[in-house]
mmCIF file of the protein (N, C-alpha, C, O) and its ligand, coordinates in Angstrom:
data_MODEL
# 
_entry.id   MODEL 
# 
loop_
_entity.id 
_entity.type 
_entity.pdbx_number_of_molecules 
1 polymer     1 
2 non-polymer 1 
# 
_entity_poly.entity_id                      1 
_entity_poly.type                           'polypeptide(L)' 
_entity_poly.nstd_linkage                   no 
_entity_poly.nstd_monomer                   no 
_entity_poly.pdbx_seq_one_letter_code       MTHGNSTAGTCPECGRRLHAERVLVEYERTDGSRGVYAECPACDAVVTPD 
_entity_poly.pdbx_seq_one_letter_code_can   MTHGNSTAGTCPECGRRLHAERVLVEYERTDGSRGVYAECPACDAVVTPD 
_entity_poly.pdbx_strand_id                 A 
# 
loop_
_entity_poly_seq.entity_id 
_entity_poly_seq.num 
_entity_poly_seq.mon_id 
_entity_poly_seq.hetero 
1 1  MET n 
1 2  THR n 
1 3  HIS n 
1 4  GLY n 
1 5  ASN n 
1 6  SER n 
1 7  THR n 
1 8  ALA n 
1 9  GLY n 
1 10 THR n 
1 11 CYS n 
1 12 PRO n 
1 13 GLU n 
1 14 CYS n 
1 15 GLY n 
1 16 ARG n 
1 17 ARG n 
1 18 LEU n 
1 19 HIS n 
1 20 ALA n 
1 21 GLU n 
1 22 ARG n 
1 23 VAL n 
1 24 LEU n 
1 25 VAL n 
1 26 GLU n 
1 27 TYR n 
1 28 GLU n 
1 29 ARG n 
1 30 THR n 
1 31 ASP n 
1 32 GLY n 
1 33 SER n 
1 34 ARG n 
1 35 GLY n 
1 36 VAL n 
1 37 TYR n 
1 38 ALA n 
1 39 GLU n 
1 40 CYS n 
1 41 PRO n 
1 42 ALA n 
1 43 CYS n 
1 44 ASP n 
1 45 ALA n 
1 46 VAL n 
1 47 VAL n 
1 48 THR n 
1 49 PRO n 
1 50 ASP n 
# 
loop_
_struct_asym.id 
_struct_asym.entity_id 
A 1 
B 2 
# 
loop_
_chem_comp.id 
_chem_comp.type 
_chem_comp.mon_nstd_flag 
ALA 'L-peptide linking' y 
ARG 'L-peptide linking' y 
ASN 'L-peptide linking' y 
ASP 'L-peptide linking' y 
CYS 'L-peptide linking' y 
GLU 'L-peptide linking' y 
GLY 'peptide linking'   y 
HIS 'L-peptide linking' y 
LEU 'L-peptide linking' y 
MET 'L-peptide linking' y 
PRO 'L-peptide linking' y 
SER 'L-peptide linking' y 
THR 'L-peptide linking' y 
TYR 'L-peptide linking' y 
VAL 'L-peptide linking' y 
ZN  non-polymer         . 
# 
_pdbx_entity_nonpoly.entity_id   2 
_pdbx_entity_nonpoly.name        ? 
_pdbx_entity_nonpoly.comp_id     ZN 
# 
_pdbx_nonpoly_scheme.asym_id         B 
_pdbx_nonpoly_scheme.entity_id       2 
_pdbx_nonpoly_scheme.mon_id          ZN 
_pdbx_nonpoly_scheme.ndb_seq_num     1 
_pdbx_nonpoly_scheme.pdb_seq_num     101 
_pdbx_nonpoly_scheme.auth_seq_num    101 
_pdbx_nonpoly_scheme.pdb_mon_id      ZN 
_pdbx_nonpoly_scheme.auth_mon_id     ZN 
_pdbx_nonpoly_scheme.pdb_strand_id   A 
_pdbx_nonpoly_scheme.pdb_ins_code    . 
# 
loop_
_atom_site.group_PDB 
_atom_site.id 
_atom_site.type_symbol 
_atom_site.label_atom_id 
_atom_site.label_alt_id 
_atom_site.label_comp_id 
_atom_site.label_asym_id 
_atom_site.label_entity_id 
_atom_site.label_seq_id 
_atom_site.pdbx_PDB_ins_code 
_atom_site.Cartn_x 
_atom_site.Cartn_y 
_atom_site.Cartn_z 
_atom_site.occupancy 
_atom_site.B_iso_or_equiv 
_atom_site.pdbx_formal_charge 
_atom_site.auth_seq_id 
_atom_site.auth_comp_id 
_atom_site.auth_asym_id 
_atom_site.auth_atom_id 
_atom_site.pdbx_PDB_model_num 
ATOM   1   N  N  . MET A 1 1  ? 25.082 135.298 240.282 1.00 0.00 ? 1   MET A N  1 
ATOM   2   C  CA . MET A 1 1  ? 23.699 135.491 239.844 1.00 0.00 ? 1   MET A CA 1 
ATOM   3   C  C  . MET A 1 1  ? 22.753 135.089 240.962 1.00 0.00 ? 1   MET A C  1 
ATOM   4   O  O  . MET A 1 1  ? 22.957 134.068 241.619 1.00 0.00 ? 1   MET A O  1 
ATOM   5   N  N  . THR A 1 2  ? 21.738 135.878 241.172 1.00 0.00 ? 2   THR A N  1 
ATOM   6   C  CA . THR A 1 2  ? 20.745 135.570 242.205 1.00 0.00 ? 2   THR A CA 1 
ATOM   7   C  C  . THR A 1 2  ? 19.471 135.056 241.583 1.00 0.00 ? 2   THR A C  1 
ATOM   8   O  O  . THR A 1 2  ? 19.094 135.440 240.476 1.00 0.00 ? 2   THR A O  1 
ATOM   9   N  N  . HIS A 1 3  ? 18.815 134.177 242.320 1.00 0.00 ? 3   HIS A N  1 
ATOM   10  C  CA . HIS A 1 3  ? 17.549 133.617 241.844 1.00 0.00 ? 3   HIS A CA 1 
ATOM   11  C  C  . HIS A 1 3  ? 16.443 134.001 242.805 1.00 0.00 ? 3   HIS A C  1 
ATOM   12  O  O  . HIS A 1 3  ? 16.589 133.848 244.017 1.00 0.00 ? 3   HIS A O  1 
ATOM   13  N  N  . GLY A 1 4  ? 15.346 134.494 242.278 1.00 0.00 ? 4   GLY A N  1 
ATOM   14  C  CA . GLY A 1 4  ? 14.158 134.678 243.091 1.00 0.00 ? 4   GLY A CA 1 
ATOM   15  C  C  . GLY A 1 4  ? 13.487 133.342 243.319 1.00 0.00 ? 4   GLY A C  1 
ATOM   16  O  O  . GLY A 1 4  ? 13.786 132.368 242.628 1.00 0.00 ? 4   GLY A O  1 
ATOM   17  N  N  . ASN A 1 5  ? 12.592 133.286 244.271 1.00 0.00 ? 5   ASN A N  1 
ATOM   18  C  CA . ASN A 1 5  ? 11.934 132.038 244.576 1.00 0.00 ? 5   ASN A CA 1 
ATOM   19  C  C  . ASN A 1 5  ? 11.060 131.554 243.436 1.00 0.00 ? 5   ASN A C  1 
ATOM   20  O  O  . ASN A 1 5  ? 10.803 130.357 243.313 1.00 0.00 ? 5   ASN A O  1 
ATOM   21  N  N  . SER A 1 6  ? 10.605 132.468 242.609 1.00 0.00 ? 6   SER A N  1 
ATOM   22  C  CA . SER A 1 6  ? 9.646  132.084 241.575 1.00 0.00 ? 6   SER A CA 1 
ATOM   23  C  C  . SER A 1 6  ? 10.242 132.145 240.186 1.00 0.00 ? 6   SER A C  1 
ATOM   24  O  O  . SER A 1 6  ? 9.519  132.005 239.200 1.00 0.00 ? 6   SER A O  1 
ATOM   25  N  N  . THR A 1 7  ? 11.566 132.355 240.083 1.00 0.00 ? 7   THR A N  1 
ATOM   26  C  CA . THR A 1 7  ? 12.198 132.462 238.785 1.00 0.00 ? 7   THR A CA 1 
ATOM   27  C  C  . THR A 1 7  ? 13.300 131.408 238.636 1.00 0.00 ? 7   THR A C  1 
ATOM   28  O  O  . THR A 1 7  ? 14.169 131.273 239.498 1.00 0.00 ? 7   THR A O  1 
ATOM   29  N  N  . ALA A 1 8  ? 13.247 130.680 237.551 1.00 0.00 ? 8   ALA A N  1 
ATOM   30  C  CA . ALA A 1 8  ? 14.227 129.636 237.312 1.00 0.00 ? 8   ALA A CA 1 
ATOM   31  C  C  . ALA A 1 8  ? 15.451 130.186 236.609 1.00 0.00 ? 8   ALA A C  1 
ATOM   32  O  O  . ALA A 1 8  ? 16.514 129.567 236.655 1.00 0.00 ? 8   ALA A O  1 
ATOM   33  N  N  . GLY A 1 9  ? 15.328 131.336 235.958 1.00 0.00 ? 9   GLY A N  1 
ATOM   34  C  CA . GLY A 1 9  ? 16.408 131.916 235.176 1.00 0.00 ? 9   GLY A CA 1 
ATOM   35  C  C  . GLY A 1 9  ? 15.840 132.465 233.893 1.00 0.00 ? 9   GLY A C  1 
ATOM   36  O  O  . GLY A 1 9  ? 14.634 132.666 233.753 1.00 0.00 ? 9   GLY A O  1 
ATOM   37  N  N  . THR A 1 10 ? 16.745 132.705 232.953 1.00 0.00 ? 10  THR A N  1 
ATOM   38  C  CA . THR A 1 10 ? 16.297 133.223 231.676 1.00 0.00 ? 10  THR A CA 1 
ATOM   39  C  C  . THR A 1 10 ? 16.641 132.267 230.569 1.00 0.00 ? 10  THR A C  1 
ATOM   40  O  O  . THR A 1 10 ? 17.637 131.548 230.639 1.00 0.00 ? 10  THR A O  1 
ATOM   41  N  N  . CYS A 1 11 ? 15.804 132.260 229.533 1.00 0.00 ? 11  CYS A N  1 
ATOM   42  C  CA . CYS A 1 11 ? 16.018 131.381 228.385 1.00 0.00 ? 11  CYS A CA 1 
ATOM   43  C  C  . CYS A 1 11 ? 17.277 131.823 227.632 1.00 0.00 ? 11  CYS A C  1 
ATOM   44  O  O  . CYS A 1 11 ? 17.412 132.999 227.292 1.00 0.00 ? 11  CYS A O  1 
ATOM   45  N  N  . PRO A 1 12 ? 18.206 130.881 227.369 1.00 0.00 ? 12  PRO A N  1 
ATOM   46  C  CA . PRO A 1 12 ? 19.422 131.251 226.640 1.00 0.00 ? 12  PRO A CA 1 
ATOM   47  C  C  . PRO A 1 12 ? 19.148 131.556 225.167 1.00 0.00 ? 12  PRO A C  1 
ATOM   48  O  O  . PRO A 1 12 ? 19.990 132.145 224.489 1.00 0.00 ? 12  PRO A O  1 
ATOM   49  N  N  . GLU A 1 13 ? 17.995 131.164 224.678 1.00 0.00 ? 13  GLU A N  1 
ATOM   50  C  CA . GLU A 1 13 ? 17.640 131.396 223.276 1.00 0.00 ? 13  GLU A CA 1 
ATOM   51  C  C  . GLU A 1 13 ? 17.038 132.770 223.050 1.00 0.00 ? 13  GLU A C  1 
ATOM   52  O  O  . GLU A 1 13 ? 17.441 133.494 222.139 1.00 0.00 ? 13  GLU A O  1 
ATOM   53  N  N  . CYS A 1 14 ? 16.054 133.131 223.897 1.00 0.00 ? 14  CYS A N  1 
ATOM   54  C  CA . CYS A 1 14 ? 15.324 134.362 223.664 1.00 0.00 ? 14  CYS A CA 1 
ATOM   55  C  C  . CYS A 1 14 ? 15.438 135.368 224.801 1.00 0.00 ? 14  CYS A C  1 
ATOM   56  O  O  . CYS A 1 14 ? 15.007 136.512 224.656 1.00 0.00 ? 14  CYS A O  1 
ATOM   57  N  N  . GLY A 1 15 ? 16.016 134.960 225.939 1.00 0.00 ? 15  GLY A N  1 
ATOM   58  C  CA . GLY A 1 15 ? 16.200 135.873 227.044 1.00 0.00 ? 15  GLY A CA 1 
ATOM   59  C  C  . GLY A 1 15 ? 14.980 136.068 227.910 1.00 0.00 ? 15  GLY A C  1 
ATOM   60  O  O  . GLY A 1 15 ? 15.003 136.876 228.839 1.00 0.00 ? 15  GLY A O  1 
ATOM   61  N  N  . ARG A 1 16 ? 13.923 135.348 227.628 1.00 0.00 ? 16  ARG A N  1 
ATOM   62  C  CA . ARG A 1 16 ? 12.704 135.459 228.409 1.00 0.00 ? 16  ARG A CA 1 
ATOM   63  C  C  . ARG A 1 16 ? 12.917 134.903 229.810 1.00 0.00 ? 16  ARG A C  1 
ATOM   64  O  O  . ARG A 1 16 ? 13.611 133.901 229.983 1.00 0.00 ? 16  ARG A O  1 
ATOM   65  N  N  . ARG A 1 17 ? 12.323 135.550 230.813 1.00 0.00 ? 17  ARG A N  1 
ATOM   66  C  CA . ARG A 1 17 ? 12.420 135.060 232.171 1.00 0.00 ? 17  ARG A CA 1 
ATOM   67  C  C  . ARG A 1 17 ? 11.470 133.888 232.370 1.00 0.00 ? 17  ARG A C  1 
ATOM   68  O  O  . ARG A 1 17 ? 10.287 133.969 232.037 1.00 0.00 ? 17  ARG A O  1 
ATOM   69  N  N  . LEU A 1 18 ? 11.996 132.811 232.910 1.00 0.00 ? 18  LEU A N  1 
ATOM   70  C  CA . LEU A 1 18 ? 11.218 131.587 233.061 1.00 0.00 ? 18  LEU A CA 1 
ATOM   71  C  C  . LEU A 1 18 ? 10.825 131.396 234.514 1.00 0.00 ? 18  LEU A C  1 
ATOM   72  O  O  . LEU A 1 18 ? 11.684 131.365 235.395 1.00 0.00 ? 18  LEU A O  1 
ATOM   73  N  N  . HIS A 1 19 ? 9.534  131.268 234.766 1.00 0.00 ? 19  HIS A N  1 
ATOM   74  C  CA . HIS A 1 19 ? 9.064  131.032 236.120 1.00 0.00 ? 19  HIS A CA 1 
ATOM   75  C  C  . HIS A 1 19 ? 9.431  129.640 236.598 1.00 0.00 ? 19  HIS A C  1 
ATOM   76  O  O  . HIS A 1 19 ? 9.615  128.716 235.804 1.00 0.00 ? 19  HIS A O  1 
ATOM   77  N  N  . ALA A 1 20 ? 9.534  129.511 237.908 1.00 0.00 ? 20  ALA A N  1 
ATOM   78  C  CA . ALA A 1 20 ? 9.897  128.208 238.501 1.00 0.00 ? 20  ALA A CA 1 
ATOM   79  C  C  . ALA A 1 20 ? 8.897  127.126 238.123 1.00 0.00 ? 20  ALA A C  1 
ATOM   80  O  O  . ALA A 1 20 ? 9.251  125.949 238.056 1.00 0.00 ? 20  ALA A O  1 
ATOM   81  N  N  . GLU A 1 21 ? 7.660  127.512 237.878 1.00 0.00 ? 21  GLU A N  1 
ATOM   82  C  CA . GLU A 1 21 ? 6.655  126.514 237.515 1.00 0.00 ? 21  GLU A CA 1 
ATOM   83  C  C  . GLU A 1 21 ? 6.930  125.897 236.139 1.00 0.00 ? 21  GLU A C  1 
ATOM   84  O  O  . GLU A 1 21 ? 6.341  124.878 235.778 1.00 0.00 ? 21  GLU A O  1 
ATOM   85  N  N  . ARG A 1 22 ? 7.836  126.530 235.373 1.00 0.00 ? 22  ARG A N  1 
ATOM   86  C  CA . ARG A 1 22 ? 8.222  125.964 234.078 1.00 0.00 ? 22  ARG A CA 1 
ATOM   87  C  C  . ARG A 1 22 ? 9.308  124.911 234.191 1.00 0.00 ? 22  ARG A C  1 
ATOM   88  O  O  . ARG A 1 22 ? 9.626  124.229 233.217 1.00 0.00 ? 22  ARG A O  1 
ATOM   89  N  N  . VAL A 1 23 ? 9.875  124.780 235.379 1.00 0.00 ? 23  VAL A N  1 
ATOM   90  C  CA . VAL A 1 23 ? 10.975 123.829 235.566 1.00 0.00 ? 23  VAL A CA 1 
ATOM   91  C  C  . VAL A 1 23 ? 10.477 122.398 235.445 1.00 0.00 ? 23  VAL A C  1 
ATOM   92  O  O  . VAL A 1 23 ? 9.485  122.018 236.067 1.00 0.00 ? 23  VAL A O  1 
ATOM   93  N  N  . LEU A 1 24 ? 11.162 121.625 234.651 1.00 0.00 ? 24  LEU A N  1 
ATOM   94  C  CA . LEU A 1 24 ? 10.799 120.224 234.451 1.00 0.00 ? 24  LEU A CA 1 
ATOM   95  C  C  . LEU A 1 24 ? 11.640 119.312 235.329 1.00 0.00 ? 24  LEU A C  1 
ATOM   96  O  O  . LEU A 1 24 ? 11.119 118.392 235.959 1.00 0.00 ? 24  LEU A O  1 
ATOM   97  N  N  . VAL A 1 25 ? 12.940 119.570 235.369 1.00 0.00 ? 25  VAL A N  1 
ATOM   98  C  CA . VAL A 1 25 ? 13.884 118.725 236.099 1.00 0.00 ? 25  VAL A CA 1 
ATOM   99  C  C  . VAL A 1 25 ? 14.923 119.607 236.772 1.00 0.00 ? 25  VAL A C  1 
ATOM   100 O  O  . VAL A 1 25 ? 15.396 120.583 236.190 1.00 0.00 ? 25  VAL A O  1 
ATOM   101 N  N  . GLU A 1 26 ? 15.271 119.257 238.000 1.00 0.00 ? 26  GLU A N  1 
ATOM   102 C  CA . GLU A 1 26 ? 16.415 119.876 238.653 1.00 0.00 ? 26  GLU A CA 1 
ATOM   103 C  C  . GLU A 1 26 ? 17.503 118.826 238.820 1.00 0.00 ? 26  GLU A C  1 
ATOM   104 O  O  . GLU A 1 26 ? 17.220 117.657 239.086 1.00 0.00 ? 26  GLU A O  1 
ATOM   105 N  N  . TYR A 1 27 ? 18.732 119.250 238.663 1.00 0.00 ? 27  TYR A N  1 
ATOM   106 C  CA . TYR A 1 27 ? 19.844 118.327 238.840 1.00 0.00 ? 27  TYR A CA 1 
ATOM   107 C  C  . TYR A 1 27 ? 21.016 119.057 239.461 1.00 0.00 ? 27  TYR A C  1 
ATOM   108 O  O  . TYR A 1 27 ? 21.047 120.287 239.496 1.00 0.00 ? 27  TYR A O  1 
ATOM   109 N  N  . GLU A 1 28 ? 21.983 118.290 239.955 1.00 0.00 ? 28  GLU A N  1 
ATOM   110 C  CA . GLU A 1 28 ? 23.158 118.894 240.549 1.00 0.00 ? 28  GLU A CA 1 
ATOM   111 C  C  . GLU A 1 28 ? 24.341 118.708 239.613 1.00 0.00 ? 28  GLU A C  1 
ATOM   112 O  O  . GLU A 1 28 ? 24.633 117.598 239.169 1.00 0.00 ? 28  GLU A O  1 
ATOM   113 N  N  . ARG A 1 29 ? 25.011 119.804 239.323 1.00 0.00 ? 29  ARG A N  1 
ATOM   114 C  CA . ARG A 1 29 ? 26.184 119.731 238.460 1.00 0.00 ? 29  ARG A CA 1 
ATOM   115 C  C  . ARG A 1 29 ? 27.357 119.111 239.207 1.00 0.00 ? 29  ARG A C  1 
ATOM   116 O  O  . ARG A 1 29 ? 27.337 118.989 240.432 1.00 0.00 ? 29  ARG A O  1 
ATOM   117 N  N  . THR A 1 30 ? 28.357 118.728 238.464 1.00 0.00 ? 30  THR A N  1 
ATOM   118 C  CA . THR A 1 30 ? 29.526 118.083 239.076 1.00 0.00 ? 30  THR A CA 1 
ATOM   119 C  C  . THR A 1 30 ? 30.250 119.024 240.020 1.00 0.00 ? 30  THR A C  1 
ATOM   120 O  O  . THR A 1 30 ? 30.962 118.571 240.917 1.00 0.00 ? 30  THR A O  1 
ATOM   121 N  N  . ASP A 1 31 ? 30.080 120.334 239.833 1.00 0.00 ? 31  ASP A N  1 
ATOM   122 C  CA . ASP A 1 31 ? 30.715 121.310 240.739 1.00 0.00 ? 31  ASP A CA 1 
ATOM   123 C  C  . ASP A 1 31 ? 29.825 121.625 241.950 1.00 0.00 ? 31  ASP A C  1 
ATOM   124 O  O  . ASP A 1 31 ? 30.190 122.453 242.785 1.00 0.00 ? 31  ASP A O  1 
ATOM   125 N  N  . GLY A 1 32 ? 28.670 120.974 242.047 1.00 0.00 ? 32  GLY A N  1 
ATOM   126 C  CA . GLY A 1 32 ? 27.797 121.121 243.214 1.00 0.00 ? 32  GLY A CA 1 
ATOM   127 C  C  . GLY A 1 32 ? 26.729 122.174 243.044 1.00 0.00 ? 32  GLY A C  1 
ATOM   128 O  O  . GLY A 1 32 ? 25.837 122.279 243.886 1.00 0.00 ? 32  GLY A O  1 
ATOM   129 N  N  . SER A 1 33 ? 26.789 122.960 241.981 1.00 0.00 ? 33  SER A N  1 
ATOM   130 C  CA . SER A 1 33 ? 25.755 123.960 241.776 1.00 0.00 ? 33  SER A CA 1 
ATOM   131 C  C  . SER A 1 33 ? 24.484 123.321 241.211 1.00 0.00 ? 33  SER A C  1 
ATOM   132 O  O  . SER A 1 33 ? 24.518 122.201 240.701 1.00 0.00 ? 33  SER A O  1 
ATOM   133 N  N  . ARG A 1 34 ? 23.396 124.024 241.304 1.00 0.00 ? 34  ARG A N  1 
ATOM   134 C  CA . ARG A 1 34 ? 22.116 123.499 240.859 1.00 0.00 ? 34  ARG A CA 1 
ATOM   135 C  C  . ARG A 1 34 ? 21.865 123.882 239.418 1.00 0.00 ? 34  ARG A C  1 
ATOM   136 O  O  . ARG A 1 34 ? 22.082 125.029 239.027 1.00 0.00 ? 34  ARG A O  1 
ATOM   137 N  N  . GLY A 1 35 ? 21.418 122.944 238.640 1.00 0.00 ? 35  GLY A N  1 
ATOM   138 C  CA . GLY A 1 35 ? 21.018 123.227 237.272 1.00 0.00 ? 35  GLY A CA 1 
ATOM   139 C  C  . GLY A 1 35 ? 19.582 122.772 237.070 1.00 0.00 ? 35  GLY A C  1 
ATOM   140 O  O  . GLY A 1 35 ? 19.083 121.918 237.803 1.00 0.00 ? 35  GLY A O  1 
ATOM   141 N  N  . VAL A 1 36 ? 18.923 123.347 236.075 1.00 0.00 ? 36  VAL A N  1 
ATOM   142 C  CA . VAL A 1 36 ? 17.553 122.954 235.809 1.00 0.00 ? 36  VAL A CA 1 
ATOM   143 C  C  . VAL A 1 36 ? 17.317 122.873 234.300 1.00 0.00 ? 36  VAL A C  1 
ATOM   144 O  O  . VAL A 1 36 ? 17.981 123.539 233.506 1.00 0.00 ? 36  VAL A O  1 
ATOM   145 N  N  . TYR A 1 37 ? 16.365 122.048 233.944 1.00 0.00 ? 37  TYR A N  1 
ATOM   146 C  CA . TYR A 1 37 ? 15.787 122.085 232.616 1.00 0.00 ? 37  TYR A CA 1 
ATOM   147 C  C  . TYR A 1 37 ? 14.397 122.678 232.753 1.00 0.00 ? 37  TYR A C  1 
ATOM   148 O  O  . TYR A 1 37 ? 13.628 122.281 233.627 1.00 0.00 ? 37  TYR A O  1 
ATOM   149 N  N  . ALA A 1 38 ? 14.079 123.625 231.891 1.00 0.00 ? 38  ALA A N  1 
ATOM   150 C  CA . ALA A 1 38 ? 12.790 124.276 231.949 1.00 0.00 ? 38  ALA A CA 1 
ATOM   151 C  C  . ALA A 1 38 ? 12.215 124.454 230.546 1.00 0.00 ? 38  ALA A C  1 
ATOM   152 O  O  . ALA A 1 38 ? 12.940 124.513 229.553 1.00 0.00 ? 38  ALA A O  1 
ATOM   153 N  N  . GLU A 1 39 ? 10.905 124.537 230.503 1.00 0.00 ? 39  GLU A N  1 
ATOM   154 C  CA . GLU A 1 39 ? 10.222 124.723 229.227 1.00 0.00 ? 39  GLU A CA 1 
ATOM   155 C  C  . GLU A 1 39 ? 10.050 126.208 228.963 1.00 0.00 ? 39  GLU A C  1 
ATOM   156 O  O  . GLU A 1 39 ? 9.504  126.929 229.798 1.00 0.00 ? 39  GLU A O  1 
ATOM   157 N  N  . CYS A 1 40 ? 10.512 126.669 227.807 1.00 0.00 ? 40  CYS A N  1 
ATOM   158 C  CA . CYS A 1 40 ? 10.321 128.051 227.414 1.00 0.00 ? 40  CYS A CA 1 
ATOM   159 C  C  . CYS A 1 40 ? 9.085  128.157 226.527 1.00 0.00 ? 40  CYS A C  1 
ATOM   160 O  O  . CYS A 1 40 ? 9.056  127.582 225.439 1.00 0.00 ? 40  CYS A O  1 
ATOM   161 N  N  . PRO A 1 41 ? 8.056  128.889 226.981 1.00 0.00 ? 41  PRO A N  1 
ATOM   162 C  CA . PRO A 1 41 ? 6.826  128.993 226.204 1.00 0.00 ? 41  PRO A CA 1 
ATOM   163 C  C  . PRO A 1 41 ? 7.009  129.770 224.920 1.00 0.00 ? 41  PRO A C  1 
ATOM   164 O  O  . PRO A 1 41 ? 6.261  129.573 223.962 1.00 0.00 ? 41  PRO A O  1 
ATOM   165 N  N  . ALA A 1 42 ? 8.001  130.656 224.888 1.00 0.00 ? 42  ALA A N  1 
ATOM   166 C  CA . ALA A 1 42 ? 8.238  131.465 223.689 1.00 0.00 ? 42  ALA A CA 1 
ATOM   167 C  C  . ALA A 1 42 ? 8.920  130.633 222.610 1.00 0.00 ? 42  ALA A C  1 
ATOM   168 O  O  . ALA A 1 42 ? 8.581  130.743 221.431 1.00 0.00 ? 42  ALA A O  1 
ATOM   169 N  N  . CYS A 1 43 ? 9.892  129.789 223.015 1.00 0.00 ? 43  CYS A N  1 
ATOM   170 C  CA . CYS A 1 43 ? 10.609 128.954 222.062 1.00 0.00 ? 43  CYS A CA 1 
ATOM   171 C  C  . CYS A 1 43 ? 9.911  127.613 221.833 1.00 0.00 ? 43  CYS A C  1 
ATOM   172 O  O  . CYS A 1 43 ? 10.202 126.902 220.871 1.00 0.00 ? 43  CYS A O  1 
ATOM   173 N  N  . ASP A 1 44 ? 8.976  127.279 222.743 1.00 0.00 ? 44  ASP A N  1 
ATOM   174 C  CA . ASP A 1 44 ? 8.314  125.983 222.693 1.00 0.00 ? 44  ASP A CA 1 
ATOM   175 C  C  . ASP A 1 44 ? 9.342  124.878 222.699 1.00 0.00 ? 44  ASP A C  1 
ATOM   176 O  O  . ASP A 1 44 ? 9.275  123.940 221.905 1.00 0.00 ? 44  ASP A O  1 
ATOM   177 N  N  . ALA A 1 45 ? 10.315 125.003 223.622 1.00 0.00 ? 45  ALA A N  1 
ATOM   178 C  CA . ALA A 1 45 ? 11.412 124.047 223.701 1.00 0.00 ? 45  ALA A CA 1 
ATOM   179 C  C  . ALA A 1 45 ? 11.889 123.937 225.142 1.00 0.00 ? 45  ALA A C  1 
ATOM   180 O  O  . ALA A 1 45 ? 11.637 124.810 225.972 1.00 0.00 ? 45  ALA A O  1 
ATOM   181 N  N  . VAL A 1 46 ? 12.583 122.840 225.414 1.00 0.00 ? 46  VAL A N  1 
ATOM   182 C  CA . VAL A 1 46 ? 13.206 122.670 226.724 1.00 0.00 ? 46  VAL A CA 1 
ATOM   183 C  C  . VAL A 1 46 ? 14.599 123.268 226.669 1.00 0.00 ? 46  VAL A C  1 
ATOM   184 O  O  . VAL A 1 46 ? 15.388 122.953 225.778 1.00 0.00 ? 46  VAL A O  1 
ATOM   185 N  N  . VAL A 1 47 ? 14.896 124.133 227.629 1.00 0.00 ? 47  VAL A N  1 
ATOM   186 C  CA . VAL A 1 47 ? 16.175 124.838 227.641 1.00 0.00 ? 47  VAL A CA 1 
ATOM   187 C  C  . VAL A 1 47 ? 16.812 124.712 229.018 1.00 0.00 ? 47  VAL A C  1 
ATOM   188 O  O  . VAL A 1 47 ? 16.154 124.291 229.969 1.00 0.00 ? 47  VAL A O  1 
ATOM   189 N  N  . THR A 1 48 ? 18.066 125.070 229.129 1.00 0.00 ? 48  THR A N  1 
ATOM   190 C  CA . THR A 1 48 ? 18.741 125.161 230.401 1.00 0.00 ? 48  THR A CA 1 
ATOM   191 C  C  . THR A 1 48 ? 18.913 126.643 230.725 1.00 0.00 ? 48  THR A C  1 
ATOM   192 O  O  . THR A 1 48 ? 19.798 127.300 230.177 1.00 0.00 ? 48  THR A O  1 
ATOM   193 N  N  . PRO A 1 49 ? 18.059 127.178 231.622 1.00 0.00 ? 49  PRO A N  1 
ATOM   194 C  CA . PRO A 1 49 ? 18.078 128.617 231.899 1.00 0.00 ? 49  PRO A CA 1 
ATOM   195 C  C  . PRO A 1 49 ? 19.414 129.104 232.438 1.00 0.00 ? 49  PRO A C  1 
ATOM   196 O  O  . PRO A 1 49 ? 20.091 128.393 233.181 1.00 0.00 ? 49  PRO A O  1 
ATOM   197 N  N  . ASP A 1 50 ? 19.785 130.310 232.061 1.00 0.00 ? 50  ASP A N  1 
ATOM   198 C  CA . ASP A 1 50 ? 20.985 130.948 232.584 1.00 0.00 ? 50  ASP A CA 1 
ATOM   199 C  C  . ASP A 1 50 ? 20.734 131.449 234.010 1.00 0.00 ? 50  ASP A C  1 
ATOM   200 O  O  . ASP A 1 50 ? 21.630 132.020 234.631 1.00 0.00 ? 50  ASP A O  1 
HETATM 201 ZN ZN . ZN  B 2 .  ? 13.062 131.032 224.841 1.00 0.00 2 101 ZN  A ZN 1 
# 
């Protein structure tokens, strides 16, 4: 999966594309890949974008 500079991924709940400005926290997974928590404005919830 590729990421644009301004896109954090898509909401796993509604499929909406989440802009990078919605990202709340970035973290590194145990396998070394990057994960993020982002706020989905449609779900009004914090999600882990795909
Ligand atoms: Zn959503």
